[in-house]
RODO-2510 file (C-alpha; in nm, 4 decimals, decimal comma):
residues 498
     n   res          X          Y          Z
     1     x    20,5250    14,1954     9,6962
     2     x    20,2952    14,2373    10,0094
     3     x    20,2425    14,5934     9,9419
     4     x    20,0138    14,5728    10,2975
     5     x    20,3351    14,4874    10,4584
     6     x    20,4817    14,8482    10,3931
     7     x    20,1657    15,0017    10,5219
     8     x    19,9588    15,0402    10,1830
     9     x    19,6280    14,9112    10,1642
    10     x    19,5354    14,6473     9,9176
    11     x    19,3127    14,7731     9,6582
    12     x    18,9807    14,6261     9,6596
    13     x    18,9237    14,4051     9,3300
    14     x    18,5357    14,4413     9,1641
    15     x    18,4123    14,0726     9,1303
    16     x    18,2816    14,1109     8,7411
    17     x    18,0343    13,8184     8,7620
    18     x    17,8243    13,9508     9,0954
    19     x    17,8372    14,3345     8,9578
    20     x    17,6869    14,1810     8,6521
    21     x    17,4163    13,9940     8,8414
    22     x    17,3350    14,3401     9,0348
    23     x    17,3189    14,4993     8,7071
    24     x    17,0787    14,2707     8,5627
    25     x    16,8605    14,3147     8,8701
    26     x    16,8515    14,6847     8,8514
    27     x    16,7608    14,6905     8,4790
    28     x    16,5053    14,4299     8,5194
    29     x    16,3655    14,6529     8,7976
    30     x    16,3307    14,9152     8,5486
    31     x    16,2422    14,6868     8,2512
    32     x    15,9386    14,4537     8,4136
    33     x    15,7702    14,8189     8,5271
    34     x    15,6504    14,8888     8,1939
    35     x    15,4679    14,5758     8,1519
    36     x    15,3596    14,4724     8,4760
    37     x    15,2188    14,8199     8,5005
    38     x    15,0163    14,8125     8,1613
    39     x    14,8578    14,4620     8,2737
    40     x    14,7239    14,6494     8,6185
    41     x    14,6037    14,9565     8,4612
    42     x    14,2514    14,8463     8,4192
    43     x    14,2673    14,7505     8,7808
    44     x    14,3822    15,0707     8,8852
    45     x    14,1820    15,3160     8,6911
    46     x    13,8495    15,0871     8,8354
    47     x    13,9652    15,1754     9,1725
    48     x    14,1014    15,5416     9,1416
    49     x    13,8751    15,6544     8,8122
    50     x    14,0265    15,9499     8,6005
    51     x    14,0189    15,7243     8,2977
    52     x    14,0851    16,0870     8,0523
    53     x    14,4278    16,0667     8,2554
    54     x    14,4883    15,7154     8,1843
    55     x    14,7819    15,7860     7,9004
    56     x    14,9653    16,0062     8,1460
    57     x    15,0477    15,7291     8,3761
    58     x    15,2334    15,5944     8,1289
    59     x    15,3903    15,9553     7,9529
    60     x    15,4737    16,0987     8,2939
    61     x    15,7307    15,8197     8,3795
    62     x    15,8287    15,8507     7,9899
    63     x    15,8715    16,2172     8,0230
    64     x    16,0757    16,2190     8,3257
    65     x    16,3154    15,9378     8,2054
    66     x    16,3604    16,1028     7,9202
    67     x    16,4453    16,4307     8,0700
    68     x    16,7168    16,2806     8,3177
    69     x    16,8952    16,0232     8,1343
    70     x    17,1347    16,2805     7,9698
    71     x    17,1832    16,4477     8,3014
    72     x    17,2447    16,1014     8,5028
    73     x    17,5399    16,0025     8,2362
    74     x    17,7446    16,3074     8,2543
    75     x    17,6852    16,2616     8,6587
    76     x    17,8107    15,9290     8,6478
    77     x    18,1406    16,0485     8,4268
    78     x    18,1959    16,3111     8,6807
    79     x    18,1376    16,1368     9,0018
    80     x    18,1178    15,7726     8,9030
    81     x    17,8918    15,5143     8,8334
    82     x    17,8325    15,3534     9,1657
    83     x    17,7088    15,6954     9,3635
    84     x    17,4771    15,8063     9,0723
    85     x    17,3175    15,4651     9,0165
    86     x    17,2702    15,4075     9,4220
    87     x    17,0845    15,7862     9,4081
    88     x    16,8575    15,6824     9,1211
    89     x    16,7582    15,3592     9,2393
    90     x    16,6496    15,5013     9,6005
    91     x    16,4599    15,7410     9,4275
    92     x    16,2770    15,4842     9,1644
    93     x    16,2141    15,2709     9,5068
    94     x    16,0461    15,6070     9,7057
    95     x    15,8389    15,6516     9,3782
    96     x    15,7322    15,2811     9,3618
    97     x    15,6426    15,3039     9,7679
    98     x    15,4394    15,5997     9,6757
    99     x    15,2641    15,4816     9,3659
   100     x    15,1405    15,1721     9,5380
   101     x    14,9890    15,4208     9,8303
   102     x    14,8334    15,6528     9,5404
   103     x    14,4580    15,7490     9,6080
   104     x    14,3561    15,9035     9,3175
   105     x    14,5131    15,8990     8,9326
   106     x    14,6303    16,2875     8,9827
   107     x    14,8686    16,1446     9,2839
   108     x    14,9534    15,8587     9,0956
   109     x    15,0606    16,0603     8,8079
   110     x    15,2730    16,2453     9,0377
   111     x    15,4679    15,9432     9,2032
   112     x    15,5219    15,8224     8,8595
   113     x    15,7339    16,1354     8,7863
   114     x    15,9472    16,0614     9,0680
   115     x    15,9513    15,7036     8,9791
   116     x    16,0697    15,7852     8,6213
   117     x    16,3032    16,0611     8,7684
   118     x    16,5023    15,7846     8,9342
   119     x    16,4416    15,5077     8,6289
   120     x    16,6656    15,8356     8,4222
   121     x    16,9674    15,6498     8,5900
   122     x    16,9157    15,2604     8,5899
   123     x    16,9728    15,1576     8,2236
   124     x    17,2308    15,3848     8,0545
   125     x    17,4623    15,3849     8,4335
   126     x    17,4107    14,9755     8,4016
   127     x    17,5007    14,9299     8,0586
   128     x    17,7854    15,2050     8,1336
   129     x    17,9074    14,9791     8,3840
   130     x    17,9293    14,6731     8,2007
   131     x    18,1391    14,9091     7,9367
   132     x    18,3755    14,9978     8,1937
   133     x    18,4993    14,6285     8,3672
   134     x    18,4689    14,4292     8,0483
   135     x    18,7157    14,4385     7,7518
   136     x    18,5648    14,4831     7,4127
   137     x    18,5542    14,1327     7,3558
   138     x    18,3848    14,0483     7,6914
   139     x    18,1782    14,3529     7,6366
   140     x    18,0310    14,2536     7,3199
   141     x    17,9068    13,8850     7,4333
   142     x    17,7735    14,0538     7,8193
   143     x    17,5545    14,3021     7,6167
   144     x    17,3410    14,0173     7,4999
   145     x    17,2976    13,9029     7,8772
   146     x    17,1642    14,2550     7,9324
   147     x    16,9430    14,2589     7,6444
   148     x    16,7753    13,9028     7,7309
   149     x    16,6523    14,0963     8,0783
   150     x    16,3958    14,2815     7,8493
   151     x    16,2959    13,9494     7,6867
   152     x    16,2324    13,8213     8,0263
   153     x    16,0751    14,0837     8,1552
   154     x    15,8066    14,0950     7,8905
   155     x    15,7303    13,7346     7,9300
   156     x    15,7233    13,7497     8,2813
   157     x    15,5466    14,0972     8,3817
   158     x    15,2077    14,0680     8,2583
   159     x    15,2080    13,7091     8,4098
   160     x    15,3134    13,8304     8,7539
   161     x    15,0914    14,1891     8,6927
   162     x    14,7845    13,9737     8,6389
   163     x    14,8310    13,7381     8,9336
   164     x    14,9139    14,0012     9,2111
   165     x    14,5922    14,1995     9,0482
   166     x    14,4011    13,8968     9,0624
   167     x    14,5072    13,7063     9,3666
   168     x    14,6647    14,0491     9,6029
   169     x    14,6386    14,4083     9,4828
   170     x    14,7004    14,6173     9,2303
   171     x    14,9297    14,8270     9,5066
   172     x    15,2008    14,5134     9,4945
   173     x    15,2399    14,5787     9,1376
   174     x    15,4792    14,8733     9,2286
   175     x    15,5895    14,7318     9,5702
   176     x    15,7497    14,4535     9,3663
   177     x    16,0170    14,6784     9,3028
   178     x    16,1396    14,6961     9,6679
   179     x    16,2948    14,3833     9,7197
   180     x    16,4933    14,3915     9,3502
   181     x    16,5900    14,7421     9,4017
   182     x    16,7282    14,6917     9,7364
   183     x    16,9448    14,3558     9,6201
   184     x    17,0830    14,5409     9,3572
   185     x    17,2278    14,8071     9,6029
   186     x    17,3830    14,5596     9,8008
   187     x    17,5651    14,3957     9,5135
   188     x    17,6916    14,7361     9,3639
   189     x    17,8448    14,8628     9,7165
   190     x    17,9758    14,4952     9,8126
   191     x    18,1325    14,4187     9,4774
   192     x    18,1856    14,7036     9,2628
   193     x    18,4906    14,9415     9,3297
   194     x    18,5672    15,2436     9,0853
   195     x    18,8784    15,4461     9,1129
   196     x    18,7422    15,8179     9,0677
   197     x    19,0130    16,1273     9,0828
   198     x    18,8828    16,3345     9,3435
   199     x    18,8815    16,7144     9,1673
   200     x    18,6428    16,9895     9,1586
   201     x    18,3910    16,9944     8,9173
   202     x    18,1919    17,2759     8,7453
   203     x    17,8338    17,1152     8,6982
   204     x    17,6649    17,2828     8,4186
   205     x    17,3230    17,3378     8,6186
   206     x    17,2016    17,5697     8,3553
   207     x    17,2713    17,3583     8,0827
   208     x    17,0873    17,1149     8,2640
   209     x    16,8144    17,3365     8,3315
   210     x    16,7688    17,4179     7,9337
   211     x    16,7548    17,0346     7,8376
   212     x    16,4830    16,9734     8,0855
   213     x    16,2847    17,2826     7,9770
   214     x    16,3630    17,1621     7,6248
   215     x    16,2513    16,7928     7,6217
   216     x    15,9438    16,8624     7,8875
   217     x    15,8014    17,1331     7,6323
   218     x    15,8650    16,8713     7,3192
   219     x    15,7188    16,5865     7,4725
   220     x    15,4328    16,8095     7,6103
   221     x    15,3434    16,9113     7,2858
   222     x    15,3893    16,5867     7,1287
   223     x    15,1812    16,3956     7,3941
   224     x    14,8719    16,6445     7,4610
   225     x    14,9131    16,9352     7,1836
   226     x    14,6588    16,8066     6,9500
   227     x    14,4309    16,6964     7,1958
   228     x    14,3985    17,0273     7,3602
   229     x    14,4431    17,2930     7,0913
   230     x    14,4481    17,2668     6,6988
   231     x    14,8095    17,3042     6,5445
   232     x    14,7609    17,6461     6,4277
   233     x    14,6605    17,7692     6,7720
   234     x    14,8572    18,1152     6,9337
   235     x    14,8899    17,8098     7,2239
   236     x    15,0659    17,5590     7,0232
   237     x    15,2551    17,7927     6,8478
   238     x    15,3539    17,9527     7,1564
   239     x    15,5088    17,6325     7,3295
   240     x    15,6723    17,5488     6,9888
   241     x    15,8802    17,8622     6,9929
   242     x    15,9708    17,8095     7,4144
   243     x    16,0967    17,4882     7,2514
   244     x    16,3003    17,6249     6,9991
   245     x    16,4502    17,9071     7,2374
   246     x    16,5398    17,6868     7,4779
   247     x    16,6881    17,4142     7,2443
   248     x    16,9170    17,7131     7,0701
   249     x    16,9844    17,8197     7,4428
   250     x    17,1102    17,4871     7,5193
   251     x    17,2992    17,4598     7,1967
   252     x    17,4787    17,7688     7,3237
   253     x    17,5273    17,6784     7,6523
   254     x    17,6924    17,3438     7,5674
   255     x    17,9382    17,5160     7,3760
   256     x    18,0393    17,7194     7,6949
   257     x    18,0459    17,5215     7,9407
   258     x    18,3662    17,3633     8,0920
   259     x    18,1902    17,0017     8,1729
   260     x    17,8814    17,0154     7,9220
   261     x    17,5411    16,7767     7,9704
   262     x    17,6328    16,7078     7,6364
   263     x    17,9549    16,7419     7,4779
   264     x    17,8801    16,7869     7,1174
   265     x    18,2594    16,7013     7,0354
   266     x    18,1113    16,3143     7,0513
   267     x    17,8778    16,3678     6,7771
   268     x    18,1343    16,4257     6,5543
   269     x    18,2689    16,0965     6,5542
   270     x    18,0946    15,9340     6,2693
   271     x    17,9982    15,5868     6,4254
   272     x    17,8339    15,7414     6,7303
   273     x    17,6811    16,0197     6,4893
   274     x    17,5189    15,7369     6,2813
   275     x    17,4231    15,5077     6,5740
   276     x    17,2422    15,7959     6,7369
   277     x    17,0422    15,8972     6,4402
   278     x    16,9673    15,5653     6,3768
   279     x    16,8453    15,5012     6,7438
   280     x    16,6066    15,7599     6,6980
   281     x    16,4771    15,5997     6,3582
   282     x    16,4480    15,2707     6,5102
   283     x    16,2795    15,4222     6,8238
   284     x    15,9857    15,5490     6,5956
   285     x    15,9309    15,1882     6,4513
   286     x    15,9606    15,0088     6,7920
   287     x    15,6906    15,2210     6,9038
   288     x    15,5033    15,1915     6,5612
   289     x    15,4632    14,7815     6,6101
   290     x    15,4189    14,7732     7,0238
   291     x    15,1560    15,0239     7,0066
   292     x    14,9194    14,9293     6,7288
   293     x    14,9886    14,5520     6,6540
   294     x    14,7441    14,4404     6,9334
   295     x    14,4996    14,6523     6,7540
   296     x    14,5382    14,4961     6,4708
   297     x    14,5154    14,1562     6,5931
   298     x    14,2317    14,2070     6,7853
   299     x    14,0195    14,4598     6,6008
   300     x    14,0611    14,3099     6,2563
   301     x    14,1870    13,9449     6,3019
   302     x    13,9087    13,9153     6,5673
   303     x    14,1740    13,7305     6,8111
   304     x    14,1562    13,7643     7,2063
   305     x    14,3785    14,0082     7,3939
   306     x    14,6176    13,6990     7,4865
   307     x    14,6959    13,6067     7,1261
   308     x    14,7232    13,9644     7,0702
   309     x    15,0061    13,9942     7,3593
   310     x    15,1819    13,6745     7,2065
   311     x    15,2193    13,8612     6,9258
   312     x    15,4504    14,1177     7,0718
   313     x    15,5896    13,8810     7,3192
   314     x    15,7864    13,7400     7,0092
   315     x    15,9682    14,0731     6,9610
   316     x    16,0897    14,0433     7,3011
   317     x    16,2241    13,6878     7,1988
   318     x    16,3896    13,7860     6,9177
   319     x    16,5272    14,0996     7,0515
   320     x    16,7611    13,8996     7,3170
   321     x    16,8758    13,5950     7,0999
   322     x    16,9771    13,8453     6,8090
   323     x    17,1478    14,0502     7,0945
   324     x    17,3319    13,7253     7,1985
   325     x    17,4309    13,6180     6,8734
   326     x    17,5345    13,9826     6,7633
   327     x    17,7780    13,9996     7,0880
   328     x    17,9862    13,7188     6,8522
   329     x    17,9425    13,8331     6,5592
   330     x    18,0488    14,1942     6,6581
   331     x    18,4248    14,0364     6,7180
   332     x    18,4368    13,8224     6,3736
   333     x    18,2679    14,0635     6,1336
   334     x    18,2694    14,3622     6,2908
   335     x    18,0332    14,6554     6,3673
   336     x    17,9238    14,7403     6,0048
   337     x    17,8455    14,4132     5,9038
   338     x    17,6577    14,3185     6,2197
   339     x    17,4360    14,6457     6,1823
   340     x    17,3432    14,5799     5,8516
   341     x    17,2001    14,2552     5,8959
   342     x    17,0128    14,4049     6,1914
   343     x    16,8793    14,6982     5,9703
   344     x    16,7829    14,4346     5,7144
   345     x    16,5917    14,2483     6,0137
   346     x    16,3984    14,5891     6,0609
   347     x    16,3036    14,5796     5,6609
   348     x    16,1703    14,2331     5,6417
   349     x    15,9541    14,2734     5,9714
   350     x    15,8295    14,6345     5,8488
   351     x    15,7267    14,4687     5,5152
   352     x    15,5860    14,1823     5,6818
   353     x    15,3151    14,4526     5,8605
   354     x    15,3128    14,6225     5,5163
   355     x    15,1548    14,3299     5,3795
   356     x    14,9365    14,1823     5,6977
   357     x    14,6123    14,0850     5,6346
   358     x    14,3096    13,9457     5,8255
   359     x    14,3600    13,6064     5,6686
   360     x    14,7124    13,5914     5,7582
   361     x    14,6250    13,5538     6,1108
   362     x    14,8078    13,6276     6,4065
   363     x    15,1259    13,4038     6,2918
   364     x    15,2139    13,6239     6,0404
   365     x    15,2066    13,9372     6,3025
   366     x    15,4321    13,7130     6,5408
   367     x    15,7033    13,6708     6,2342
   368     x    15,6989    13,9974     6,1597
   369     x    15,7333    14,1100     6,5457
   370     x    16,0167    13,8838     6,5812
   371     x    16,2106    14,0270     6,2663
   372     x    16,1688    14,3622     6,4382
   373     x    16,2998    14,2270     6,7360
   374     x    16,5748    14,0778     6,5977
   375     x    16,6787    14,3852     6,3913
   376     x    16,6599    14,5657     6,7424
   377     x    16,8857    14,3300     6,9143
   378     x    17,1457    14,2942     6,6194
   379     x    17,1632    14,7143     6,6009
   380     x    17,1502    14,8105     6,9480
   381     x    17,3824    14,5707     7,0671
   382     x    17,6477    14,6876     6,8210
   383     x    17,5668    15,0583     6,8704
   384     x    17,6635    15,0456     7,2535
   385     x    17,9638    14,8249     7,2182
   386     x    18,0929    15,0383     6,9340
   387     x    18,0001    15,3936     7,1050
   388     x    18,1601    15,2654     7,4539
   389     x    18,5105    15,1424     7,2807
   390     x    18,4953    15,4896     7,0556
   391     x    18,5178    15,7084     7,3621
   392     x    18,6987    15,7467     7,6687
   393     x    18,6288    15,6634     8,0573
   394     x    18,5309    16,0390     8,1091
   395     x    18,2635    16,0395     7,8258
   396     x    18,1399    15,6787     7,8178
   397     x    17,8439    15,7741     8,0747
   398     x    17,7267    16,0465     7,8775
   399     x    17,7647    15,8915     7,5116
   400     x    17,5954    15,5436     7,6448
   401     x    17,3071    15,7931     7,7500
   402     x    17,3149    15,9907     7,4599
   403     x    17,2204    15,6807     7,2497
   404     x    16,9442    15,5542     7,4986
   405     x    16,8280    15,9132     7,4986
   406     x    16,7619    15,9080     7,1394
   407     x    16,5514    15,6115     7,0866
   408     x    16,3396    15,7417     7,4029
   409     x    16,2692    16,0435     7,1972
   410     x    16,2203    15,8287     6,9192
   411     x    15,9547    15,6413     7,0879
   412     x    15,7906    15,9766     7,1605
   413     x    15,7886    16,1349     6,8414
   414     x    15,6694    15,7991     6,6657
   415     x    15,3672    15,7890     6,9283
   416     x    15,2311    16,1300     6,8697
   417     x    15,3415    16,1098     6,4725
   418     x    15,1996    15,7549     6,3864
   419     x    14,8690    15,8227     6,6308
   420     x    14,8401    16,1263     6,4322
   421     x    14,8531    15,9473     6,0853
   422     x    14,6368    15,6361     6,2158
   423     x    14,3458    15,8915     6,3062
   424     x    14,3832    16,1021     6,0179
   425     x    14,3949    15,8218     5,7360
   426     x    14,0494    15,6590     5,9753
   427     x    13,8253    15,9806     5,9552
   428     x    13,9163    16,0183     5,5955
   429     x    13,8495    15,6450     5,5190
   430     x    13,4921    15,6796     5,7126
   431     x    13,4284    16,0503     5,5319
   432     x    13,4516    15,8482     5,1927
   433     x    13,2614    15,5096     5,3050
   434     x    13,0107    15,5866     5,5933
   435     x    12,9687    15,9434     5,7031
   436     x    12,7836    15,8428     6,0269
   437     x    13,0798    15,6641     6,1750
   438     x    13,3942    15,8228     6,3599
   439     x    13,7442    15,7226     6,5143
   440     x    13,5647    15,6064     6,8289
   441     x    13,3185    15,3681     6,6718
   442     x    13,6753    15,1706     6,6401
   443     x    13,6441    15,0965     6,9819
   444     x    13,3787    14,8681     6,9280
   445     x    13,5717    14,5967     6,7360
   446     x    13,7847    14,5549     7,0550
   447     x    13,5194    14,4455     7,2670
   448     x    13,3890    14,0835     7,1593
   449     x    13,0216    14,1818     7,2969
   450     x    13,0057    14,4818     7,0910
   451     x    13,2063    14,3846     6,8079
   452     x    12,9318    14,0638     6,7734
   453     x    12,6296    14,3021     6,8043
   454     x    12,7498    14,5096     6,4757
   455     x    12,5557    14,4907     6,1661
   456     x    12,7799    14,2731     5,9192
   457     x    12,8478    14,6001     5,6829
   458     x    12,8964    14,8034     5,9658
   459     x    13,1365    14,5738     6,1130
   460     x    13,3152    14,5405     5,7546
   461     x    13,3700    14,8707     5,7296
   462     x    13,5090    14,9653     6,0306
   463     x    13,7516    14,6486     5,9818
   464     x    13,8355    14,7811     5,6538
   465     x    13,8857    15,1221     5,7883
   466     x    14,1006    15,0011     6,0548
   467     x    14,3582    14,7939     5,8096
   468     x    14,3445    15,1083     5,6055
   469     x    14,4647    15,3579     5,8689
   470     x    14,7006    15,0791     6,0383
   471     x    14,8572    14,9841     5,6685
   472     x    14,9270    15,3729     5,6296
   473     x    15,0829    15,3604     5,9660
   474     x    15,3053    15,0457     5,8893
   475     x    15,4257    15,2426     5,5197
   476     x    15,5878    15,5282     5,7739
   477     x    15,7297    15,2321     6,0044
   478     x    15,8971    15,0513     5,6579
   479     x    15,9888    15,4195     5,5418
   480     x    16,1769    15,4754     5,9043
   481     x    16,3315    15,0943     5,8534
   482     x    16,4533    15,1811     5,5082
   483     x    16,6189    15,5438     5,6529
   484     x    16,7704    15,3164     5,9492
   485     x    16,9446    15,0765     5,6860
   486     x    17,0577    15,3475     5,4590
   487     x    17,2174    15,5273     5,7333
   488     x    17,3868    15,1697     5,8421
   489     x    17,5464    15,1921     5,5263
   490     x    17,7459    15,4697     5,6487
   491     x    17,8758    15,3547     5,9372
   492     x    18,3049    15,3208     5,8778
   493     x    18,3824    14,9804     5,8197
   494     x    18,7385    15,0476     6,0632
   495     x    18,6990    14,8101     6,3634
   496     x    18,7175    15,0166     6,6684
   497     x    18,9110    14,9223     6,9547
   498     x    18,9081    14,9630     7,3424
***
């Protein structure tokens, strides 16, 4: 029947493949940001100065990304994916433009906050859109495509960043996002058509403020706490109290709010609860490998930065391969068995790092990295598809965002926890073996010229200290891998159907 003949306008159809391409462009824009900026940072610091603020260029972005991810997820459930993702991409692009014009490290950090504020919308809502327009069977396969974006960005990011810094300018590292973001916006607005029920919403502003306060204070403590004050100082105790009070107030507020930012009711579903807690533990594993593996390969194995980078790249290769396989396995063997396979890979990869020695060589490190990447690919895909199949459209945005928020939180907690363990163990080792050495002396192992000038006995002690300390970190990583595996075993056996 021709509905237009009766004066009823024909409903526009979403073009799935073109929407998927637009979503992947948006995700690639966010994913490449991490690797491309890391490559450019030495040139940026050389130009702007402010080496002491180096880590805050990354921390500022991570902070705002983590703070906003849940809020964007909830807003997308209330007002639709397209308008909220559009706002996020526009804020991200504005931040990118400003970053390219930064004249000092302080202004760069402020502009990175703006960039991170927009980035919080990109990955969770892009992933949620896929959950909306594809069936459960299709969703499992498409999540593999989305994961491949991270693998491609990990390989192309350093190369593109290096070329831009060497032949053009570091400013273009940020401006390269502009055409990607604009193309994504055009695709979304031309080809994605949503049916949003028009109704008045009661936005949980107070909950959003409390959430922002809780996460901001917690992350400040984790990132800056020990370097500014001792753990027993009144300043840190005061900040911890503020965090605890804000968290309690947030939980109370979410229980009263008509449309809460974080509906804790979704956590009552066992599969979602386990997926989110396991994402927290796997986030700690992920940051433990990606942060400290290059240090081991360069400092202990005495390999070049390029070789160290290769050992990490294998993780980004294993992730999309496993994610693609996971999409097919979800249909045949189900969520639980697929997740168990992923958990086993996480444990195997962690064992490889615990047993890694200087003589093992970079291939051993690359294999361990690949196994952890495969474990992340199997589990993360299974978790997202399971979560999106368990909840209705009205909660799919916040449910997806909550899972990604937990992994981000795991990254931040892991960076602080494992960094503290590394410094503590190294200090302990040098106290027992050579009291004249400090943790700062380990930097000499990472510079070929300085390493070659070290007396053989000093170099040996430094390398043994670094090996001892990093093995302590990897034992903690292994512990979290085992915890992840045990949690996965409690995933319900029943199949989830959308």
